N, C-alpha and C positions, 0 to 999 in steps of 0.2 A: 506495499502500500505505500502514496496513497493517489487513490482514482477520484478523478475531476469529472462527474456527466453535466456535461450544459444541454439543456434541452428549450429548444427558441421554437418562435411561434414562425411557422411557414414566411411569412409576411416580412417578413429581414433578409429574405434570400439576397435582396436587390441590396441591401443597407448594410450589409458585415458579411466579411472574410470571414468564417469559420473556422478555416485552416489556419491561416493568420491567427484569429484572435485564441485558437487551442494550441496555438507553436507562442504565444506569450503567455499561456496560463502555464506553460508548460518550465519557461521558462521562470518564470517567475516563481513557484513552487520549490524549484530545483537550487535559490538563488536564496530561499531564508537558511539553508543549509540543514535540517530538520530531518531528510528525505533523502535514501540514496537511488542517481539516475535509474539503477534499473527498476526501480518500484512505482516508477512512475508515469501514469495515464489519465491520459485527456482525451475527451472527445465531446461530438454533438450530436444529436438527436434533436430533429426538426420535429416538430409538433405542427401534424396539420392540419389537426381538428381542436380550435380553441375558442374561447368563447371569454373576453376579461373585460373586466370591471361594466358598463356602460353599452357593453357590446359594439364599439366603432370599427369599421374597419381597419383603420391605420391604428390601431394600440396593438401595442408589441412588447414582449416580456422574451429573457433571456434570467432561467434559475436554474444558479449554481450548487450542485449539490456536493460538496467533498467530501469520501471520507476518509479515514484512517485511521490506521493501530493505533494503541495503546502506548504509553509511552512518554506523553510529552506534556509538558504542565503546563495548565490554565491560561497562563504566559506565555507561551509559546505555542498555543493553538489562537491563542487571539493578534497575538503579532501576524502568524502567515495569512491570517483572515483577513485581517487591516491590508497587510501587504498584498495579496488577489483584487482583495475588494476596488484599489485604490488606484489599481492598475487597470484593469479592467476598466469601471469608472472611466478611468483617463480618454481611454482609447475608443467608447462607444460614447463620445460626448457629444457628440452631434443627435446627437438621436434624444438626449435629456432636454436639447435646443425648444422639443414641442412637446407638449403634456401628456403622448401614446403611447409612453414609453415604460415596462418596470423593467430594477434586474437585481436579482436577491443571492445568496450563498447561504451555504448553511453548511456547518462543517457538523457530520457522527464521526464518532468513536467506534471502530470494529468490534466484537469482540471476541479474541483471538479460540475459543474453547469453540466454537461455530464459523471457525475458518477457515474453508482449505486452498494452500496454492501450493503451485508449486511452480520453477519460474528456475527457467535455462539462462539468462540473461541475465542477472546479477551475476553465477562465476566471472563468465567473459568479462565484465566491467570493472570486476572486483581484481581481474591478473590471476586468477586461477583454473 
């Protein structure tokens, strides 16, 4: 872990390069120094069907769900969340110029006893 899932309304396709946004979020996660490179996953999911607020067609959203393993202090988690939210907010500044956009981020800790993983990337990046 960490895994960032970015869900977004389909009407943002012409306004946001989701590949670029994923790369930006990945870099920011790594820059926190809290996570190993081989563990980071960032992906975006397009929501075709959605109803936002007063259902105006120009309303759009991005919801970021950041799942991480246990072992970081509350201060570290808050610092990571603030860094990610700030860089994404800045990157999407033009969307906030209209009254039709909502951005959210939530960090969730994963219960290690209920999470199974096998990762062949770690040994390569660790040089083993």
